[in-house]
DOMAR-503813 format. One line per field, with one value per atom (N, C-alpha, C): residue number from 0; residue in one letter; atom name; x, y, z. Coordinates in steps of 0.02 Angstrom, whole numbers, plus 50000, padded with zeros to 5 digits. Example, Ala and Ser with C-alpha at 12.3 -4.5 7.8 and 13.67 -1.06 7.14 Angstrom:
k: 0,0,0,1,1,1
r: a,a,a,s,s,s
a: N,CA,C,N,CA,C
xx: 50660,50615,50660,50642,50684,50645
yy: 49716,49775,49835,49888,49947,50002
zz: 50390,50390,50390,50354,50357,50394
This chain:
k: 0,0,0,1,1,1,2,2,2,3,3,3,4,4,4,5,5,5,6,6,6,7,7,7,8,8,8,9,9,9,10,10,10,11,11,11,12,12,12,13,13,13,14,14,14,15,15,15,16,16,16,17,17,17,18,18,18,19,19,19,20,20,20,21,21,21,22,22,22,23,23,23,24,24,24,25,25,25,26,26,26,27,27,27,28,28,28,29,29,29,30,30,30,31,31,31,32,32,32,33,33,33,34,34,34,35,35,35,36,36,36,37,37,37,38,38,38,39,39,39,40,40,40,41,41,41,42,42,42,43,43,43,44,44,44,45,45,45,46,46,46,47,47,47,48,48,48,49,49,49,50,50,50,51,51,51,52,52,52,53,53,53,54,54,54,55,55,55,56,56,56,57,57,57,58,58,58,59,59,59,60,60,60,61,61,61,62,62,62,63,63,63,64,64,64,65,65,65,66,66,66,67,67,67,68,68,68,69,69,69,70,70,70,71,71,71,72,72,72,73,73,73,74,74,74,75,75,75,76,76,76,77,77,77,78,78,78,79,79,79,80,80,80,81,81,81,82,82,82,83,83,83,84,84,84,85,85,85,86,86,86,87,87,87,88,88,88,89,89,89,90,90,90,91,91,91,92,92,92,93,93,93,94,94,94,95,95,95,96,96,96,97,97,97,98,98,98,99,99,99,100,100,100,101,101,101,102,102,102,103,103,103,104,104,104,105,105,105,106,106,106,107,107,107,108,108,108,109,109,109,110,110,110,111,111,111,112,112,112,113,113,113,114,114,114,115,115,115,116,116,116,117,117,117,118,118,118,119,119,119,120,120,120,121,121,121,122,122,122,123,123,123,124,124,124,125,125,125,126,126,126,127,127,127,128,128,128,129,129,129,130,130,130,131,131,131,132,132,132,133,133,133,134,134,134,135,135,135,136,136,136,137,137,137,138,138,138,139,139,139,140,140,140,141,141,141,142,142,142,143,143,143,144,144,144,145,145,145,146,146,146,147,147,147,148,148,148,149,149,149,150,150,150,151,151,151,152,152,152,153,153,153,154,154,154,155,155,155,156,156,156,157,157,157,158,158,158,159,159,159,160,160,160,161,161,161,162,162,162,163,163,163,164,164,164,165,165,165,166,166,166,167,167,167,168,168,168,169,169,169,170,170,170,171,171,171,172,172,172,173,173,173,174,174,174,175,175,175,176,176,176,177,177,177,178,178,178,179,179,179,180,180,180,181,181,181,182,182,182,183,183,183,184,184,184,185,185,185,186,186,186,187,187,187,188,188,188,189,189,189,190,190,190,191,191,191,192,192,192,193,193,193,194,194,194,195,195,195,196,196,196,197,197,197,198,198,198,199,199,199,200,200,200,201,201,201
r: m,m,m,h,h,h,p,p,p,k,k,k,r,r,r,f,f,f,t,t,t,f,f,f,f,f,f,v,v,v,d,d,d,c,c,c,a,a,a,l,l,l,d,d,d,l,l,l,v,v,v,f,f,f,l,l,l,v,v,v,d,d,d,e,e,e,t,t,t,g,g,g,s,s,s,v,v,v,g,g,g,s,s,s,d,d,d,n,n,n,f,f,f,d,d,d,l,l,l,f,f,f,k,k,k,d,d,d,f,f,f,i,i,i,f,f,f,r,r,r,v,v,v,i,i,i,e,e,e,f,f,f,l,l,l,n,n,n,i,i,i,g,g,g,p,p,p,d,d,d,d,d,d,d,d,d,q,q,q,v,v,v,g,g,g,v,v,v,a,a,a,t,t,t,f,f,f,a,a,a,t,t,t,t,t,t,a,a,a,k,k,k,t,t,t,e,e,e,f,f,f,y,y,y,l,l,l,d,d,d,a,a,a,h,h,h,l,l,l,n,n,n,k,k,k,s,s,s,s,s,s,l,l,l,l,l,l,q,q,q,a,a,a,v,v,v,q,q,q,n,n,n,i,i,i,s,s,s,f,f,f,l,l,l,h,h,h,p,p,p,g,g,g,l,l,l,s,s,s,i,i,i,t,t,t,s,s,s,r,r,r,g,g,g,l,l,l,k,k,k,h,h,h,v,v,v,a,a,a,d,d,d,n,n,n,f,f,f,y,y,y,n,n,n,s,s,s,t,t,t,r,r,r,g,g,g,d,d,d,r,r,r,s,s,s,g,g,g,v,v,v,p,p,p,n,n,n,v,v,v,l,l,l,v,v,v,l,l,l,l,l,l,t,t,t,d,d,d,g,g,g,n,n,n,p,p,p,l,l,l,h,h,h,p,p,p,q,q,q,i,i,i,a,a,a,k,k,k,a,a,a,e,e,e,a,a,a,e,e,e,a,a,a,l,l,l,k,k,k,n,n,n,r,r,r,g,g,g,v,v,v,e,e,e,i,i,i,f,f,f,v,v,v,l,l,l,g,g,g,t,t,t,s,s,s,e,e,e,n,n,n,t,t,t,d,d,d,r,r,r,q,q,q,n,n,n,l,l,l,l,l,l,d,d,d,i,i,i,a,a,a,t,t,t,d,d,d,s,s,s,e,e,e,h,h,h,v,v,v,m,m,m,t,t,t,f,f,f,s,s,s,d,d,d,f,f,f,g,g,g,k,k,k,l,l,l,d,d,d,n,n,n,p,p,p,s,s,s,f,f,f,v,v,v,l,l,l,e,e,e,l,l,l,l,l,l,h,h,h,k,k,k,l,l,l,m,m,m,s,s,s,i,i,i,c,c,c,t,t,t,t,t,t,m,m,m
a: N,CA,C,N,CA,C,N,CA,C,N,CA,C,N,CA,C,N,CA,C,N,CA,C,N,CA,C,N,CA,C,N,CA,C,N,CA,C,N,CA,C,N,CA,C,N,CA,C,N,CA,C,N,CA,C,N,CA,C,N,CA,C,N,CA,C,N,CA,C,N,CA,C,N,CA,C,N,CA,C,N,CA,C,N,CA,C,N,CA,C,N,CA,C,N,CA,C,N,CA,C,N,CA,C,N,CA,C,N,CA,C,N,CA,C,N,CA,C,N,CA,C,N,CA,C,N,CA,C,N,CA,C,N,CA,C,N,CA,C,N,CA,C,N,CA,C,N,CA,C,N,CA,C,N,CA,C,N,CA,C,N,CA,C,N,CA,C,N,CA,C,N,CA,C,N,CA,C,N,CA,C,N,CA,C,N,CA,C,N,CA,C,N,CA,C,N,CA,C,N,CA,C,N,CA,C,N,CA,C,N,CA,C,N,CA,C,N,CA,C,N,CA,C,N,CA,C,N,CA,C,N,CA,C,N,CA,C,N,CA,C,N,CA,C,N,CA,C,N,CA,C,N,CA,C,N,CA,C,N,CA,C,N,CA,C,N,CA,C,N,CA,C,N,CA,C,N,CA,C,N,CA,C,N,CA,C,N,CA,C,N,CA,C,N,CA,C,N,CA,C,N,CA,C,N,CA,C,N,CA,C,N,CA,C,N,CA,C,N,CA,C,N,CA,C,N,CA,C,N,CA,C,N,CA,C,N,CA,C,N,CA,C,N,CA,C,N,CA,C,N,CA,C,N,CA,C,N,CA,C,N,CA,C,N,CA,C,N,CA,C,N,CA,C,N,CA,C,N,CA,C,N,CA,C,N,CA,C,N,CA,C,N,CA,C,N,CA,C,N,CA,C,N,CA,C,N,CA,C,N,CA,C,N,CA,C,N,CA,C,N,CA,C,N,CA,C,N,CA,C,N,CA,C,N,CA,C,N,CA,C,N,CA,C,N,CA,C,N,CA,C,N,CA,C,N,CA,C,N,CA,C,N,CA,C,N,CA,C,N,CA,C,N,CA,C,N,CA,C,N,CA,C,N,CA,C,N,CA,C,N,CA,C,N,CA,C,N,CA,C,N,CA,C,N,CA,C,N,CA,C,N,CA,C,N,CA,C,N,CA,C,N,CA,C,N,CA,C,N,CA,C,N,CA,C,N,CA,C,N,CA,C,N,CA,C,N,CA,C,N,CA,C,N,CA,C,N,CA,C,N,CA,C,N,CA,C,N,CA,C,N,CA,C,N,CA,C,N,CA,C,N,CA,C,N,CA,C,N,CA,C,N,CA,C,N,CA,C,N,CA,C,N,CA,C,N,CA,C,N,CA,C,N,CA,C,N,CA,C,N,CA,C,N,CA,C,N,CA,C,N,CA,C,N,CA,C,N,CA,C,N,CA,C,N,CA,C,N,CA,C,N,CA,C,N,CA,C,N,CA,C,N,CA,C,N,CA,C,N,CA,C,N,CA,C,N,CA,C,N,CA,C,N,CA,C,N,CA,C,N,CA,C,N,CA,C,N,CA,C,N,CA,C,N,CA,C
xx: 51400,51344,51292,51228,51176,51165,51149,51127,51060,51042,50978,50920,50926,50875,50902,50892,50916,50881,50916,50888,50830,50824,50768,50706,50708,50648,50616,50550,50514,50507,50524,50527,50461,50430,50371,50366,50328,50318,50268,50280,50235,50223,50163,50149,50144,50199,50210,50209,50166,50161,50180,50223,50239,50199,50163,50127,50162,50191,50238,50210,50210,50187,50235,50206,50246,50221,50191,50163,50218,50198,50246,50280,50244,50274,50330,50330,50384,50447,50440,50496,50542,50582,50623,50675,50705,50758,50729,50673,50642,50611,50588,50563,50619,50679,50736,50750,50737,50746,50694,50633,50583,50608,50635,50661,50718,50763,50820,50795,50743,50715,50687,50649,50622,50679,50730,50788,50818,50827,50860,50815,50749,50704,50710,50710,50713,50778,50832,50896,50891,50846,50839,50788,50753,50701,50728,50694,50708,50659,50684,50641,50636,50575,50566,50493,50475,50405,50378,50422,50401,50419,50445,50465,50429,50464,50432,50428,50371,50362,50347,50372,50364,50338,50288,50264,50266,50266,50268,50219,50183,50140,50156,50145,50154,50089,50082,50020,50035,49994,49989,49917,49906,49838,49809,49851,49833,49880,49865,49906,49933,49989,50024,50056,50051,50089,50160,50209,50279,50298,50279,50286,50244,50219,50175,50215,50179,50210,50253,50231,50267,50313,50327,50369,50443,50466,50537,50544,50563,50564,50634,50683,50748,50769,50812,50827,50863,50910,50948,50903,50858,50811,50764,50741,50695,50729,50790,50826,50839,50855,50866,50802,50746,50681,50664,50679,50668,50710,50773,50817,50793,50759,50737,50672,50639,50577,50594,50556,50569,50514,50533,50486,50456,50398,50374,50310,50265,50201,50181,50222,50204,50136,50099,50033,50006,49941,49907,49908,49898,49901,49833,49813,49749,49764,49774,49794,49741,49678,49624,49632,49656,49665,49722,49773,49827,49802,49764,49737,49690,49647,49601,49639,49692,49732,49764,49790,49819,49765,49706,49652,49630,49628,49603,49654,49719,49770,49821,49827,49882,49862,49812,49797,49749,49772,49734,49783,49761,49806,49837,49804,49832,49892,49903,49959,50008,50005,50055,50034,49973,49951,49940,49962,49960,49911,49872,49825,49863,49838,49867,49928,49948,50006,49981,50007,49984,49993,49941,49944,49960,50012,50035,50045,50022,50033,50071,50123,50160,50152,50119,50109,50164,50200,50251,50226,50216,50186,50216,50208,50236,50182,50118,50067,49998,49949,49880,49848,49802,49765,49723,49714,49673,49600,49577,49509,49512,49523,49538,49483,49420,49366,49362,49377,49378,49438,49495,49554,49539,49506,49488,49443,49394,49349,49386,49432,49471,49515,49544,49586,49544,49483,49439,49422,49412,49397,49455,49516,49574,49579,49569,49573,49520,49461,49407,49425,49472,49496,49556,49574,49628,49696,49701,49765,49787,49848,49878,49909,49891,49915,49959,50021,50068,50072,50076,50082,50145,50189,50250,50242,50236,50224,50263,50274,50308,50262,50290,50251,50242,50278,50274,50214,50171,50112,50065,50064,50020,49976,49912,49865,49873,49898,49911,49847,49789,49727,49717,49738,49731,49773,49831,49873,49842,49815,49782,49721,49685,49625,49641,49700,49720,49752,49792,49830,49784,49809,49771,49756,49806,49798,49857,49860,49913,49982,49988,50053,50077,50034,50051,50067,50076,50094,50164,50206,50273,50282,50305,50314,50388,50406,50474,50470,50514,50512,50535,50579,50602,50627,50636,50654,50722,50765,50830,50826,50771,50765,50760,50737,50732,50800,50853,50921,50945,50908,50928,50914,50965,50954,50902,50896,50847,50776,50764,50697,50680,50729,50719,50705,50745,50737,50670,50647,50582,50527,50528,50478,50485,50546,50557,50530,50540,50512,50436,50406,50333,50308,50344,50324,50329,50384,50394,50347,50322,50275,50210,50196,50137,50139,50199,50206,50183,50192,50176,50101,50063,49991,49952,49988,49955,49922
yy: 50208,50163,50195,50188,50218,50178,50211,50174,50142,50092,50059,50107,50152,50203,50255,50319,50372,50369,50390,50386,50433,50485,50531,50507,50449,50419,50375,50380,50337,50268,50218,50150,50114,50093,50050,50012,49958,49918,49953,49948,49974,49920,49917,49879,49931,49936,49991,49966,49997,49979,50040,50029,50080,50065,50114,50108,50154,50125,50161,50170,50233,50252,50224,50186,50155,50179,50238,50263,50282,50289,50306,50373,50420,50486,50482,50431,50422,50399,50347,50320,50277,50237,50188,50221,50276,50308,50337,50372,50400,50346,50293,50236,50208,50205,50183,50230,50295,50342,50330,50312,50292,50231,50182,50122,50139,50182,50202,50236,50277,50312,50261,50213,50161,50123,50106,50070,50108,50173,50213,50222,50224,50225,50160,50104,50039,50031,50061,50055,50080,50126,50155,50118,50069,50034,49970,49948,49883,49833,49789,49743,49676,49651,49586,49575,49513,49497,49533,49556,49594,49668,49688,49758,49784,49818,49846,49793,49791,49750,49797,49779,49821,49779,49806,49777,49830,49809,49855,49834,49883,49873,49928,49914,49963,49972,50030,50042,50085,50076,50120,50112,50083,50068,50012,49966,49913,49916,49876,49874,49804,49800,49736,49734,49677,49665,49646,49681,49662,49613,49627,49578,49603,49554,49568,49585,49606,49627,49573,49511,49457,49417,49445,49408,49410,49465,49474,49501,49457,49475,49485,49495,49520,49574,49619,49678,49662,49616,49602,49574,49529,49501,49555,49599,49652,49701,49721,49768,49738,49674,49641,49639,49628,49625,49693,49747,49813,49824,49804,49812,49772,49717,49672,49694,49745,49769,49798,49778,49800,49847,49891,49938,49902,49868,49821,49842,49878,49891,49965,50008,50079,50089,50138,50152,50217,50221,50281,50285,50345,50357,50345,50282,50265,50247,50299,50292,50254,50264,50231,50155,50127,50055,50032,50073,50057,50057,50108,50113,50056,50038,49982,49916,49909,49848,49840,49894,49891,49873,49905,49891,49818,49790,49722,49669,49686,49634,49638,49695,49702,49703,49740,49749,49696,49633,49577,49526,49488,49444,49389,49370,49317,49341,49406,49435,49470,49455,49481,49539,49566,49622,49599,49639,49619,49662,49630,49665,49711,49771,49818,49855,49842,49876,49928,49989,50041,50020,50032,50021,50087,50087,50148,50135,50183,50180,50242,50232,50287,50283,50332,50336,50379,50352,50389,50399,50463,50476,50538,50544,50602,50648,50633,50676,50664,50692,50689,50622,50598,50538,50550,50499,50506,50518,50487,50495,50517,50582,50604,50590,50594,50582,50509,50464,50393,50378,50409,50400,50426,50482,50510,50461,50431,50384,50321,50296,50237,50253,50314,50334,50341,50368,50375,50307,50257,50190,50162,50174,50153,50190,50255,50295,50274,50256,50233,50168,50131,50069,50082,50145,50163,50167,50165,50169,50242,50256,50322,50326,50377,50383,50444,50432,50485,50487,50547,50555,50596,50568,50602,50612,50675,50688,50748,50750,50806,50867,50925,50987,51016,50989,51015,50985,51029,51006,50962,50971,50931,50977,50960,50996,50970,51013,50992,50965,50992,50969,50894,50870,50798,50757,50782,50747,50751,50809,50818,50773,50763,50721,50649,50627,50558,50550,50598,50593,50600,50577,50582,50655,50698,50771,50805,50872,50910,50892,50870,50851,50785,50750,50687,50695,50757,50771,50799,50770,50794,50801,50859,50870,50882,50865,50876,50909,50958,50996,50955,50908,50862,50798,50747,50682,50682,50729,50733,50745,50776,50789,50724,50672,50607,50582,50607,50588,50626,50676,50717,50680,50667,50630,50663,50729,50764,50745,50727,50707,50639,50594,50529,50539,50581,50592,50625,50668,50700,50648,50601,50548,50505,50488,50447,50481,50545,50582,50575,50582,50578,50508,50458,50389,50374,50394,50378,50418,50475,50514,50476,50428,50387,50350,50330,50292,50331,50396,50437,50449,50434,50445,50382,50326,50262,50260
zz: 50050,50059,50105,50087,50127,50191,50247,50306,50293,50334,50323,50331,50380,50389,50436,50419,50461,50529,50581,50648,50658,50616,50625,50589,50555,50529,50581,50588,50635,50603,50641,50614,50623,50568,50572,50506,50507,50447,50400,50335,50284,50231,50205,50144,50088,50051,50004,49932,49892,49821,49778,49730,49680,49616,49591,49528,49478,49426,49383,49313,49290,49224,49171,49125,49071,49003,49001,48939,48890,48827,48776,48787,48820,48833,48884,48927,48974,48937,48898,48860,48903,48872,48909,48953,48931,48971,49035,49031,49091,49135,49104,49143,49186,49159,49198,49257,49247,49303,49357,49338,49387,49427,49392,49425,49472,49450,49492,49555,49549,49606,49657,49633,49677,49711,49672,49699,49758,49749,49801,49863,49853,49910,49950,49915,49948,49987,49962,49997,50069,50083,50150,50193,50165,50202,50234,50286,50316,50284,50243,50205,50241,50248,50279,50298,50314,50330,50391,50435,50494,50488,50431,50420,50359,50314,50254,50199,50166,50106,50048,49989,49930,49871,49837,49774,49720,49657,49601,49547,49521,49462,49412,49348,49295,49258,49224,49186,49126,49076,49018,48994,48935,48914,48956,48976,49022,49083,49133,49194,49204,49239,49249,49317,49350,49412,49394,49423,49415,49470,49532,49586,49646,49684,49741,49804,49856,49918,49950,49945,49979,49933,49873,49826,49843,49873,49888,49959,50004,50075,50103,50058,50079,50029,50052,50013,49948,49949,49888,49833,49851,49802,49776,49820,49800,49752,49768,49725,49656,49655,49591,49550,49584,49550,49519,49554,49526,49464,49467,49409,49349,49362,49308,49274,49300,49269,49200,49150,49081,49057,49012,48980,48920,48932,48882,48846,48881,48848,48851,48820,48818,48784,48807,48777,48804,48811,48835,48911,48937,49009,49041,49046,49078,49150,49189,49259,49299,49281,49317,49316,49262,49258,49303,49309,49355,49427,49446,49513,49529,49482,49492,49498,49459,49462,49530,49558,49625,49676,49671,49718,49715,49655,49646,49664,49661,49664,49720,49753,49800,49874,49892,49963,49988,49985,50014,50041,50089,50126,50083,50029,49987,49947,49944,49906,49952,50017,50063,50106,50095,50137,50208,50257,50327,50367,50409,50451,50500,50508,50555,50530,50468,50438,50388,50390,50344,50271,50231,50159,50125,50084,50052,49977,49937,49864,49842,49802,49772,49697,49668,49596,49566,49517,49480,49409,49389,49324,49293,49227,49192,49166,49180,49151,49177,49141,49162,49144,49186,49168,49106,49066,49006,49025,49078,49103,49176,49189,49257,49308,49287,49335,49355,49309,49325,49370,49356,49398,49469,49474,49539,49578,49543,49576,49599,49559,49579,49638,49639,49695,49758,49752,49810,49839,49796,49819,49861,49838,49877,49943,49941,50002,50052,50027,50072,50106,50078,50109,50155,50163,50208,50177,50110,50076,50072,50093,50085,50016,49977,49909,49900,49880,49861,49785,49758,49685,49671,49632,49609,49534,49513,49442,49417,49353,49323,49323,49336,49338,49268,49220,49152,49115,49088,49050,49090,49156,49198,49239,49242,49284,49355,49400,49469,49502,49482,49512,49500,49443,49429,49478,49496,49544,49614,49631,49696,49703,49648,49650,49666,49648,49661,49729,49749,49812,49873,49930,49993,50009,50002,50012,49979,49986,49952,49977,50041,50067,50037,50002,49971,49897,49874,49804,49801,49759,49747,49671,49650,49578,49562,49501,49477,49409,49397,49335,49275,49288,49236,49269,49230,49258,49292,49273,49305,49379,49403,49475,49514,49482,49517,49540,49509,49529,49590,49611,49668,49733,49774,49837,49882,49879,49922,49905,49841,49820,49851,49852,49885,49959,49991,50063,50079,50035,50046,50048,50001,50002,50064,50083,50142,50205,50211,50268,50269,50211,50208,50223,50198,50212,50287,50317,50387,50433,50408,50449,50459,50416,50424,50491,50510,50573,50633,50632,50690,50697,50644,50646,50658,50668,50678,50747
């Protein structure tokens, strides 16, 4: 069983949103690997109204809220909610619509966003945005609001510059050669290190 959080992680509250690629190229099996990855990240977080809050949205041709930041304020409920996400609307990789959906629906007080708490977005994707310049502009709008954006994407058939254009900086980009790497515990820990480093810059 995992500990709630390693002692070498700096402890602070985060308002953390996962934006998950649900395009046809991902497919249901790899989508489940995205879900498993999110599940394992959450296992290491302290979930609660005064600790970490997590929301999830999915995107393909359109974007959808799976649950908001304040929907699940204990770990068991949150983990169950992640398991219940279904691969329902595969389509094109219009990442810009996913980013705009997060901007419009998640980082506001009516949906659980908290004043003074870092806003963080983790994009999980398998490829290039269909409209990269629009995706870049939507990401810039989020960054201008103070949202830290991490991008986790496959390195196969992907232009790294497209990932860099969305992420806060190069340290916020993590690539995997194939979906199997998402099963590697070190990949989970790498993201957790990066997330917790936000606390030291507050």
